[in-house]
KEDREN-358408 format. One record per residue (C-alpha): residue number from 1; residue in one letter; chain; y, z, x. Coordinates in Angstrom, 1 decimal. Layout:
<rs>
+------+------+-------+--------+--------+--------+
! resi ! resn ! chain !      y !      z !      x !
+------+------+-------+--------+--------+--------+
!  NUM !    A !     A !      Y !      Z !      X !
...
+------+------+-------+--------+--------+--------+
</rs>
This chain:
<rs>
+------+------+-------+--------+--------+--------+
! resi ! resn ! chain !      y !      z !      x !
+------+------+-------+--------+--------+--------+
!    1 !    M !     A !    0.0 !    0.0 !    0.0 !
!    2 !    K !     A !    3.3 !   -1.1 !    1.5 !
!    3 !    T !     A !    6.3 !    1.3 !    1.2 !
!    4 !    T !     A !    9.7 !   -0.2 !    0.8 !
!    5 !    H !     A !   12.9 !    1.5 !    1.9 !
!    6 !    P !     A !   16.0 !    1.4 !   -0.2 !
!    7 !    P !     A !   18.7 !   -0.8 !    1.2 !
!    8 !    K !     A !   21.0 !    1.0 !    3.6 !
!    9 !    T !     A !   24.4 !    1.8 !    2.2 !
!   10 !    T !     A !   27.6 !    1.9 !    4.1 !
!   11 !    K !     A !   27.6 !    5.7 !    4.0 !
!   12 !    S !     A !   24.1 !    5.9 !    5.4 !
!   13 !    I !     A !   24.9 !    3.4 !    8.2 !
!   14 !    D !     A !   28.1 !    5.4 !    9.0 !
!   15 !    L !     A !   26.1 !    8.7 !    9.1 !
!   16 !    E !     A !   23.4 !    7.0 !   11.3 !
!   17 !    N !     A !   26.1 !    5.8 !   13.7 !
!   18 !    K !     A !   27.7 !    9.3 !   13.8 !
!   19 !    L !     A !   24.3 !   10.8 !   14.6 !
!   20 !    K !     A !   23.7 !    8.3 !   17.4 !
!   21 !    R !     A !   27.1 !    9.1 !   18.9 !
!   22 !    A !     A !   26.5 !   12.8 !   18.6 !
!   23 !    L !     A !   23.2 !   12.5 !   20.3 !
!   24 !    A !     A !   24.7 !   10.4 !   23.1 !
!   25 !    D !     A !   27.5 !   12.9 !   23.5 !
!   26 !    Y !     A !   25.0 !   15.8 !   23.7 !
!   27 !    Q !     A !   23.0 !   13.9 !   26.4 !
!   28 !    N !     A !   26.1 !   13.3 !   28.4 !
!   29 !    L !     A !   27.2 !   16.9 !   28.1 !
!   30 !    K !     A !   23.7 !   18.0 !   29.2 !
!   31 !    K !     A !   23.8 !   15.7 !   32.3 !
!   32 !    R !     A !   27.3 !   16.9 !   33.2 !
!   33 !    L !     A !   26.3 !   20.6 !   32.9 !
!   34 !    D !     A !   23.2 !   20.0 !   35.1 !
!   35 !    K !     A !   25.4 !   18.3 !   37.7 !
!   36 !    D !     A !   28.0 !   21.2 !   37.5 !
!   37 !    K !     A !   25.2 !   23.7 !   38.0 !
!   38 !    Q !     A !   23.8 !   21.8 !   41.0 !
!   39 !    D !     A !   27.3 !   21.6 !   42.5 !
!   40 !    F !     A !   27.9 !   25.3 !   41.9 !
!   41 !    V !     A !   24.7 !   26.1 !   43.9 !
!   42 !    K !     A !   25.5 !   23.6 !   46.6 !
!   43 !    F !     A !   29.1 !   24.8 !   47.2 !
!   44 !    S !     A !   28.7 !   28.5 !   46.3 !
!   45 !    N !     A !   28.9 !   29.6 !   49.9 !
!   46 !    A !     A !   31.9 !   27.4 !   50.8 !
!   47 !    A !     A !   34.4 !   30.3 !   50.8 !
!   48 !    L !     A !   32.2 !   32.3 !   53.2 !
!   49 !    L !     A !   31.6 !   29.3 !   55.5 !
!   50 !    D !     A !   35.4 !   28.6 !   55.5 !
!   51 !    K !     A !   36.0 !   32.2 !   56.7 !
!   52 !    F !     A !   33.6 !   31.6 !   59.7 !
!   53 !    L !     A !   35.5 !   28.5 !   60.9 !
!   54 !    P !     A !   38.4 !   30.4 !   62.5 !
!   55 !    V !     A !   35.9 !   32.6 !   64.3 !
!   56 !    L !     A !   34.2 !   29.5 !   65.7 !
!   57 !    D !     A !   37.6 !   28.2 !   66.8 !
!   58 !    D !     A !   38.3 !   31.4 !   68.7 !
!   59 !    L !     A !   34.9 !   31.4 !   70.3 !
!   60 !    E !     A !   35.3 !   27.8 !   71.4 !
!   61 !    R !     A !   38.7 !   28.6 !   72.9 !
!   62 !    V !     A !   37.3 !   31.5 !   74.8 !
!   63 !    F !     A !   34.4 !   29.4 !   76.1 !
!   64 !    A !     A !   36.8 !   26.7 !   77.3 !
!   65 !    H !     A !   38.5 !   29.4 !   79.3 !
!   66 !    L !     A !   35.6 !   31.4 !   80.6 !
!   67 !    K !     A !   32.7 !   28.9 !   80.7 !
!   68 !    N !     A !   30.2 !   31.7 !   80.2 !
!   69 !    P !     A !   26.6 !   30.5 !   79.7 !
!   70 !    G !     A !   25.7 !   33.4 !   77.4 !
!   71 !    L !     A !   28.7 !   32.5 !   75.2 !
!   72 !    K !     A !   27.6 !   28.8 !   75.2 !
!   73 !    L !     A !   24.2 !   29.9 !   73.9 !
!   74 !    A !     A !   25.9 !   31.9 !   71.1 !
!   75 !    L !     A !   28.1 !   28.9 !   70.2 !
!   76 !    D !     A !   25.1 !   26.6 !   70.1 !
!   77 !    K !     A !   23.3 !   29.0 !   67.8 !
!   78 !    F !     A !   26.5 !   29.4 !   65.6 !
!   79 !    N !     A !   26.7 !   25.6 !   65.3 !
!   80 !    Q !     A !   23.0 !   25.3 !   64.4 !
!   81 !    V !     A !   23.5 !   27.8 !   61.6 !
!   82 !    L !     A !   26.5 !   25.7 !   60.3 !
!   83 !    I !     A !   24.4 !   22.5 !   60.5 !
!   84 !    S !     A !   21.6 !   24.2 !   58.6 !
!   85 !    E !     A !   24.1 !   25.0 !   55.9 !
!   86 !    S !     A !   25.2 !   21.3 !   55.8 !
!   87 !    V !     A !   28.5 !   21.9 !   57.6 !
!   88 !    A !     A !   29.5 !   19.0 !   59.8 !
!   89 !    E !     A !   32.5 !   18.4 !   62.0 !
!   90 !    I !     A !   34.9 !   15.6 !   60.9 !
!   91 !    K !     A !   35.2 !   13.2 !   63.9 !
!   92 !    V !     A !   38.8 !   11.9 !   63.7 !
!   93 !    L !     A !   40.0 !   11.4 !   67.3 !
!   94 !    N !     A !   41.2 !    7.8 !   67.9 !
!   95 !    T !     A !   40.8 !    6.9 !   64.2 !
!   96 !    K !     A !   43.3 !    5.8 !   61.6 !
!   97 !    F !     A !   45.0 !    8.8 !   60.0 !
!   98 !    D !     A !   43.4 !    9.6 !   56.6 !
!   99 !    P !     A !   45.2 !   12.3 !   54.6 !
!  100 !    Q !     A !   41.8 !   13.0 !   52.8 !
!  101 !    T !     A !   40.3 !   14.4 !   56.0 !
!  102 !    S !     A !   43.3 !   15.3 !   58.1 !
!  103 !    D !     A !   46.6 !   17.1 !   58.0 !
!  104 !    C !     A !   49.3 !   15.7 !   60.2 !
!  105 !    A !     A !   50.9 !   18.5 !   62.2 !
!  106 !    E !     A !   53.1 !   16.4 !   64.4 !
!  107 !    L !     A !   54.1 !   12.8 !   65.1 !
!  108 !    V !     A !   53.9 !   11.8 !   68.7 !
!  109 !    K !     A !   54.1 !    8.8 !   71.0 !
!  110 !    G !     A !   51.2 !    6.5 !   70.4 !
!  111 !    S !     A !   49.7 !    3.8 !   68.2 !
!  112 !    K !     A !   51.2 !    3.9 !   64.7 !
!  113 !    N !     A !   49.0 !    6.0 !   62.3 !
!  114 !    K !     A !   46.3 !    6.6 !   64.9 !
!  115 !    I !     A !   45.1 !   10.1 !   65.6 !
!  116 !    I !     A !   46.1 !   10.9 !   69.1 !
!  117 !    S !     A !   44.8 !   14.5 !   69.4 !
!  118 !    V !     A !   43.1 !   17.1 !   67.4 !
!  119 !    I !     A !   44.8 !   20.5 !   67.2 !
!  120 !    K !     A !   42.1 !   22.1 !   64.9 !
!  121 !    K !     A !   38.8 !   20.6 !   64.1 !
!  122 !    G !     A !   38.0 !   19.7 !   60.5 !
!  123 !    Y !     A !   34.7 !   20.3 !   58.7 !
!  124 !    T !     A !   32.8 !   19.0 !   55.7 !
!  125 !    L !     A !   30.3 !   20.8 !   53.5 !
!  126 !    H !     A !   27.8 !   18.3 !   51.9 !
!  127 !    D !     A !   30.3 !   15.5 !   52.6 !
!  128 !    R !     A !   33.1 !   17.4 !   50.8 !
!  129 !    V !     A !   36.1 !   18.5 !   53.0 !
!  130 !    L !     A !   35.8 !   22.2 !   53.7 !
!  131 !    R !     A !   38.7 !   22.3 !   56.1 !
!  132 !    P !     A !   40.8 !   19.3 !   57.0 !
!  133 !    A !     A !   41.5 !   18.6 !   60.7 !
!  134 !    Q !     A !   44.9 !   19.4 !   62.0 !
!  135 !    V !     A !   46.0 !   16.4 !   64.1 !
!  136 !    K !     A !   48.8 !   14.7 !   66.0 !
!  137 !    V !     A !   49.4 !   11.2 !   64.8 !
!  138 !    G !     A !   51.0 !    8.3 !   66.7 !
!  139 !    K !     A !   54.4 !    7.2 !   65.3 !
!  140 !    G !     A !   54.4 !    3.8 !   66.9 !
!  141 !    A !     A !   57.1 !    2.1 !   68.9 !
+------+------+-------+--------+--------+--------+
</rs>
């Protein structure tokens, strides 16, 4: 026995479309919340890691002055911990100035918009800038 459905009315078509939109909106919301949750976990230690960077800067300056092998071992271990937490140095020396990854502290003689020297290293956490590099940028002729 074959069942027949009554013809769809404008109202039922409208309600069906609204239901489809509501379901699509719900799926998009669910995806966005899942991504936000993943990002929260991924970047939850960003503030703590950012607090360690000035300590690393100080240790590197001390090592540059003293050249102590024990301090070098400690610095290497410190850097390995940062790497294991997905912190990476932003390599900007001799590249074109990019305000997304660097802060220009000073304009100096040199090729226009080229980073001439790094005052303070910059770092990323999972490819997101944790601390921009402070740099000197060439001002051109």
